[in-house]
Biotite code that builds the C-alpha atoms (Angstrom):
import biotite.structure as struc

atoms = struc.array([
    struc.Atom([71.091, -176.980, -177.736], chain_id="A", res_id=1, res_name="UNK", atom_name="CA", element="C"),
    struc.Atom([71.072, -173.545, -175.979], chain_id="A", res_id=2, res_name="UNK", atom_name="CA", element="C"),
    struc.Atom([68.175, -172.350, -177.644], chain_id="A", res_id=3, res_name="UNK", atom_name="CA", element="C"),
    struc.Atom([66.362, -175.399, -176.168], chain_id="A", res_id=4, res_name="UNK", atom_name="CA", element="C"),
    struc.Atom([66.865, -174.534, -172.936], chain_id="A", res_id=5, res_name="UNK", atom_name="CA", element="C"),
    struc.Atom([66.044, -171.120, -173.249], chain_id="A", res_id=6, res_name="UNK", atom_name="CA", element="C"),
    struc.Atom([62.444, -171.980, -174.429], chain_id="A", res_id=7, res_name="UNK", atom_name="CA", element="C"),
    struc.Atom([62.733, -174.404, -171.495], chain_id="A", res_id=8, res_name="UNK", atom_name="CA", element="C"),
    struc.Atom([63.238, -171.951, -168.691], chain_id="A", res_id=9, res_name="UNK", atom_name="CA", element="C"),
    struc.Atom([60.447, -169.673, -170.612], chain_id="A", res_id=10, res_name="UNK", atom_name="CA", element="C"),
    struc.Atom([58.201, -172.435, -170.408], chain_id="A", res_id=11, res_name="UNK", atom_name="CA", element="C"),
    struc.Atom([58.997, -173.381, -166.817], chain_id="A", res_id=12, res_name="UNK", atom_name="CA", element="C"),
    struc.Atom([58.714, -169.728, -166.123], chain_id="A", res_id=13, res_name="UNK", atom_name="CA", element="C"),
    struc.Atom([55.332, -169.502, -167.079], chain_id="A", res_id=14, res_name="UNK", atom_name="CA", element="C"),
    struc.Atom([54.298, -172.596, -165.087], chain_id="A", res_id=15, res_name="UNK", atom_name="CA", element="C"),
    struc.Atom([55.284, -171.002, -162.080], chain_id="A", res_id=16, res_name="UNK", atom_name="CA", element="C"),
    struc.Atom([53.185, -167.901, -162.758], chain_id="A", res_id=17, res_name="UNK", atom_name="CA", element="C"),
    struc.Atom([50.086, -170.148, -164.069], chain_id="A", res_id=18, res_name="UNK", atom_name="CA", element="C"),
    struc.Atom([51.124, -172.360, -160.952], chain_id="A", res_id=19, res_name="UNK", atom_name="CA", element="C"),
    struc.Atom([50.101, -170.720, -158.114], chain_id="A", res_id=20, res_name="UNK", atom_name="CA", element="C"),
    struc.Atom([46.228, -170.042, -159.127], chain_id="A", res_id=21, res_name="UNK", atom_name="CA", element="C"),
    struc.Atom([45.822, -173.850, -159.902], chain_id="A", res_id=22, res_name="UNK", atom_name="CA", element="C"),
    struc.Atom([46.999, -174.765, -156.977], chain_id="A", res_id=23, res_name="UNK", atom_name="CA", element="C"),
    struc.Atom([44.767, -172.458, -155.321], chain_id="A", res_id=24, res_name="UNK", atom_name="CA", element="C"),
    struc.Atom([41.789, -173.524, -157.652], chain_id="A", res_id=25, res_name="UNK", atom_name="CA", element="C"),
    struc.Atom([42.796, -177.461, -156.577], chain_id="A", res_id=26, res_name="UNK", atom_name="CA", element="C"),
    struc.Atom([42.174, -176.574, -152.955], chain_id="A", res_id=27, res_name="UNK", atom_name="CA", element="C"),
    struc.Atom([38.750, -174.853, -153.805], chain_id="A", res_id=28, res_name="UNK", atom_name="CA", element="C"),
    struc.Atom([37.568, -177.659, -155.826], chain_id="A", res_id=29, res_name="UNK", atom_name="CA", element="C"),
    struc.Atom([38.395, -180.262, -152.945], chain_id="A", res_id=30, res_name="UNK", atom_name="CA", element="C"),
    struc.Atom([36.136, -178.566, -151.156], chain_id="A", res_id=31, res_name="UNK", atom_name="CA", element="C"),
    struc.Atom([33.511, -178.294, -153.737], chain_id="A", res_id=32, res_name="UNK", atom_name="CA", element="C"),
    struc.Atom([33.734, -182.238, -154.536], chain_id="A", res_id=33, res_name="UNK", atom_name="CA", element="C"),
    struc.Atom([33.724, -182.708, -150.782], chain_id="A", res_id=34, res_name="UNK", atom_name="CA", element="C"),
    struc.Atom([30.349, -182.144, -150.246], chain_id="A", res_id=35, res_name="UNK", atom_name="CA", element="C"),
    struc.Atom([30.162, -178.189, -151.430], chain_id="A", res_id=36, res_name="UNK", atom_name="CA", element="C"),
    struc.Atom([29.257, -178.669, -154.654], chain_id="A", res_id=37, res_name="UNK", atom_name="CA", element="C"),
    struc.Atom([27.838, -175.740, -156.730], chain_id="A", res_id=38, res_name="UNK", atom_name="CA", element="C"),
    struc.Atom([26.226, -175.218, -159.974], chain_id="A", res_id=39, res_name="UNK", atom_name="CA", element="C"),
    struc.Atom([29.881, -174.477, -162.282], chain_id="A", res_id=40, res_name="UNK", atom_name="CA", element="C"),
    struc.Atom([31.475, -177.554, -160.311], chain_id="A", res_id=41, res_name="UNK", atom_name="CA", element="C"),
    struc.Atom([31.755, -179.848, -163.065], chain_id="A", res_id=42, res_name="UNK", atom_name="CA", element="C"),
    struc.Atom([32.731, -176.629, -165.252], chain_id="A", res_id=43, res_name="UNK", atom_name="CA", element="C"),
    struc.Atom([35.247, -175.615, -162.746], chain_id="A", res_id=44, res_name="UNK", atom_name="CA", element="C"),
    struc.Atom([36.698, -178.699, -162.616], chain_id="A", res_id=45, res_name="UNK", atom_name="CA", element="C"),
    struc.Atom([37.234, -179.642, -166.361], chain_id="A", res_id=46, res_name="UNK", atom_name="CA", element="C"),
    struc.Atom([38.937, -176.349, -166.458], chain_id="A", res_id=47, res_name="UNK", atom_name="CA", element="C"),
    struc.Atom([41.289, -177.618, -163.583], chain_id="A", res_id=48, res_name="UNK", atom_name="CA", element="C"),
    struc.Atom([41.837, -180.822, -165.462], chain_id="A", res_id=49, res_name="UNK", atom_name="CA", element="C"),
    struc.Atom([43.044, -178.748, -168.500], chain_id="A", res_id=50, res_name="UNK", atom_name="CA", element="C"),
    struc.Atom([45.565, -176.830, -166.254], chain_id="A", res_id=51, res_name="UNK", atom_name="CA", element="C"),
    struc.Atom([46.681, -180.046, -164.496], chain_id="A", res_id=52, res_name="UNK", atom_name="CA", element="C"),
    struc.Atom([47.174, -181.569, -168.202], chain_id="A", res_id=53, res_name="UNK", atom_name="CA", element="C"),
    struc.Atom([49.322, -178.466, -169.614], chain_id="A", res_id=54, res_name="UNK", atom_name="CA", element="C"),
    struc.Atom([51.355, -178.453, -166.552], chain_id="A", res_id=55, res_name="UNK", atom_name="CA", element="C"),
    struc.Atom([52.026, -182.017, -166.990], chain_id="A", res_id=56, res_name="UNK", atom_name="CA", element="C"),
    struc.Atom([53.136, -181.632, -170.499], chain_id="A", res_id=57, res_name="UNK", atom_name="CA", element="C"),
    struc.Atom([55.173, -178.707, -169.870], chain_id="A", res_id=58, res_name="UNK", atom_name="CA", element="C"),
    struc.Atom([57.045, -180.620, -167.047], chain_id="A", res_id=59, res_name="UNK", atom_name="CA", element="C"),
    struc.Atom([57.310, -183.732, -169.144], chain_id="A", res_id=60, res_name="UNK", atom_name="CA", element="C"),
    struc.Atom([58.672, -181.561, -171.870], chain_id="A", res_id=61, res_name="UNK", atom_name="CA", element="C"),
    struc.Atom([61.073, -179.780, -169.113], chain_id="A", res_id=62, res_name="UNK", atom_name="CA", element="C"),
    struc.Atom([62.155, -182.639, -167.501], chain_id="A", res_id=63, res_name="UNK", atom_name="CA", element="C"),
    struc.Atom([65.894, -183.114, -168.430], chain_id="A", res_id=64, res_name="UNK", atom_name="CA", element="C"),
    struc.Atom([66.356, -179.492, -167.215], chain_id="A", res_id=65, res_name="UNK", atom_name="CA", element="C"),
    struc.Atom([64.018, -179.707, -164.040], chain_id="A", res_id=66, res_name="UNK", atom_name="CA", element="C"),
    struc.Atom([66.048, -182.904, -163.045], chain_id="A", res_id=67, res_name="UNK", atom_name="CA", element="C"),
    struc.Atom([69.654, -181.411, -164.355], chain_id="A", res_id=68, res_name="UNK", atom_name="CA", element="C"),
    struc.Atom([72.213, -182.270, -161.582], chain_id="A", res_id=69, res_name="UNK", atom_name="CA", element="C"),
    struc.Atom([70.043, -183.381, -159.408], chain_id="A", res_id=70, res_name="UNK", atom_name="CA", element="C"),
    struc.Atom([66.289, -184.980, -158.869], chain_id="A", res_id=71, res_name="UNK", atom_name="CA", element="C"),
    struc.Atom([63.763, -182.495, -158.009], chain_id="A", res_id=72, res_name="UNK", atom_name="CA", element="C"),
    struc.Atom([60.730, -184.249, -159.627], chain_id="A", res_id=73, res_name="UNK", atom_name="CA", element="C"),
    struc.Atom([60.143, -188.281, -159.130], chain_id="A", res_id=74, res_name="UNK", atom_name="CA", element="C"),
    struc.Atom([58.657, -188.623, -162.775], chain_id="A", res_id=75, res_name="UNK", atom_name="CA", element="C"),
    struc.Atom([57.192, -191.810, -161.421], chain_id="A", res_id=76, res_name="UNK", atom_name="CA", element="C"),
    struc.Atom([55.510, -190.667, -158.113], chain_id="A", res_id=77, res_name="UNK", atom_name="CA", element="C"),
    struc.Atom([53.623, -187.862, -159.982], chain_id="A", res_id=78, res_name="UNK", atom_name="CA", element="C"),
    struc.Atom([52.205, -190.013, -162.648], chain_id="A", res_id=79, res_name="UNK", atom_name="CA", element="C"),
    struc.Atom([51.181, -192.151, -160.098], chain_id="A", res_id=80, res_name="UNK", atom_name="CA", element="C"),
    struc.Atom([49.427, -189.716, -158.698], chain_id="A", res_id=81, res_name="UNK", atom_name="CA", element="C"),
    struc.Atom([48.076, -188.325, -161.921], chain_id="A", res_id=82, res_name="UNK", atom_name="CA", element="C"),
    struc.Atom([46.705, -192.310, -162.381], chain_id="A", res_id=83, res_name="UNK", atom_name="CA", element="C"),
    struc.Atom([44.722, -192.422, -159.183], chain_id="A", res_id=84, res_name="UNK", atom_name="CA", element="C"),
    struc.Atom([42.939, -189.227, -160.087], chain_id="A", res_id=85, res_name="UNK", atom_name="CA", element="C"),
    struc.Atom([42.215, -190.550, -163.874], chain_id="A", res_id=86, res_name="UNK", atom_name="CA", element="C"),
    struc.Atom([40.926, -193.511, -161.907], chain_id="A", res_id=87, res_name="UNK", atom_name="CA", element="C"),
    struc.Atom([38.641, -191.322, -159.618], chain_id="A", res_id=88, res_name="UNK", atom_name="CA", element="C"),
    struc.Atom([37.302, -189.091, -162.424], chain_id="A", res_id=89, res_name="UNK", atom_name="CA", element="C"),
    struc.Atom([36.638, -192.239, -164.500], chain_id="A", res_id=90, res_name="UNK", atom_name="CA", element="C"),
    struc.Atom([34.621, -193.981, -161.078], chain_id="A", res_id=91, res_name="UNK", atom_name="CA", element="C"),
    struc.Atom([32.691, -190.362, -161.140], chain_id="A", res_id=92, res_name="UNK", atom_name="CA", element="C"),
    struc.Atom([32.995, -190.341, -157.273], chain_id="A", res_id=93, res_name="UNK", atom_name="CA", element="C"),
    struc.Atom([33.157, -187.079, -155.901], chain_id="A", res_id=94, res_name="UNK", atom_name="CA", element="C"),
    struc.Atom([34.830, -187.937, -152.531], chain_id="A", res_id=95, res_name="UNK", atom_name="CA", element="C"),
    struc.Atom([37.477, -190.076, -154.648], chain_id="A", res_id=96, res_name="UNK", atom_name="CA", element="C"),
    struc.Atom([38.319, -186.982, -156.924], chain_id="A", res_id=97, res_name="UNK", atom_name="CA", element="C"),
    struc.Atom([38.535, -185.066, -154.214], chain_id="A", res_id=98, res_name="UNK", atom_name="CA", element="C"),
    struc.Atom([40.853, -187.302, -152.421], chain_id="A", res_id=99, res_name="UNK", atom_name="CA", element="C"),
    struc.Atom([43.373, -187.753, -155.334], chain_id="A", res_id=100, res_name="UNK", atom_name="CA", element="C"),
    struc.Atom([43.389, -184.100, -155.966], chain_id="A", res_id=101, res_name="UNK", atom_name="CA", element="C"),
    struc.Atom([44.078, -183.197, -152.270], chain_id="A", res_id=102, res_name="UNK", atom_name="CA", element="C"),
    struc.Atom([47.345, -185.945, -152.942], chain_id="A", res_id=103, res_name="UNK", atom_name="CA", element="C"),
    struc.Atom([48.149, -184.335, -156.187], chain_id="A", res_id=104, res_name="UNK", atom_name="CA", element="C"),
    struc.Atom([48.541, -180.770, -154.835], chain_id="A", res_id=105, res_name="UNK", atom_name="CA", element="C"),
    struc.Atom([52.021, -181.342, -153.025], chain_id="A", res_id=106, res_name="UNK", atom_name="CA", element="C"),
    struc.Atom([53.280, -182.928, -156.532], chain_id="A", res_id=107, res_name="UNK", atom_name="CA", element="C"),
    struc.Atom([52.203, -179.597, -158.190], chain_id="A", res_id=108, res_name="UNK", atom_name="CA", element="C"),
    struc.Atom([53.346, -177.294, -155.206], chain_id="A", res_id=109, res_name="UNK", atom_name="CA", element="C"),
    struc.Atom([57.084, -179.223, -155.555], chain_id="A", res_id=110, res_name="UNK", atom_name="CA", element="C"),
    struc.Atom([56.842, -178.592, -159.388], chain_id="A", res_id=111, res_name="UNK", atom_name="CA", element="C"),
    struc.Atom([56.819, -175.052, -158.756], chain_id="A", res_id=112, res_name="UNK", atom_name="CA", element="C"),
    struc.Atom([59.690, -174.853, -156.316], chain_id="A", res_id=113, res_name="UNK", atom_name="CA", element="C"),
    struc.Atom([61.771, -177.048, -158.627], chain_id="A", res_id=114, res_name="UNK", atom_name="CA", element="C"),
    struc.Atom([60.735, -174.526, -161.667], chain_id="A", res_id=115, res_name="UNK", atom_name="CA", element="C"),
    struc.Atom([61.718, -171.687, -159.620], chain_id="A", res_id=116, res_name="UNK", atom_name="CA", element="C"),
    struc.Atom([64.926, -173.245, -158.523], chain_id="A", res_id=117, res_name="UNK", atom_name="CA", element="C"),
    struc.Atom([65.647, -173.851, -162.223], chain_id="A", res_id=118, res_name="UNK", atom_name="CA", element="C"),
    struc.Atom([64.976, -170.736, -163.761], chain_id="A", res_id=119, res_name="UNK", atom_name="CA", element="C"),
    struc.Atom([66.489, -168.787, -161.131], chain_id="A", res_id=120, res_name="UNK", atom_name="CA", element="C"),
])
């Protein structure tokens, strides 16, 4: 059990290091999807989505630790924002994608704060 906890803390440490860049990139992609598209916007978006998926997997694998003692992450709210992004991606609508990512940024900022609190 203690080894599992240690692995979860290590995963959260990696997430914290990774998350700052992800949030920065999410802000950039919102601008690109809001009318400032570049040649590599689709490739950039795919990289961001891969990072989002990885962080969600880490969050799901460490949810017990993240919410130990108190609720730091509301999984239902987080999942609802992910579902909105998924719908926007399926619609292939840049404006909807930008809005969904903009709405998701605070959730990832909260995830980083929760992870920092747990590993401190």
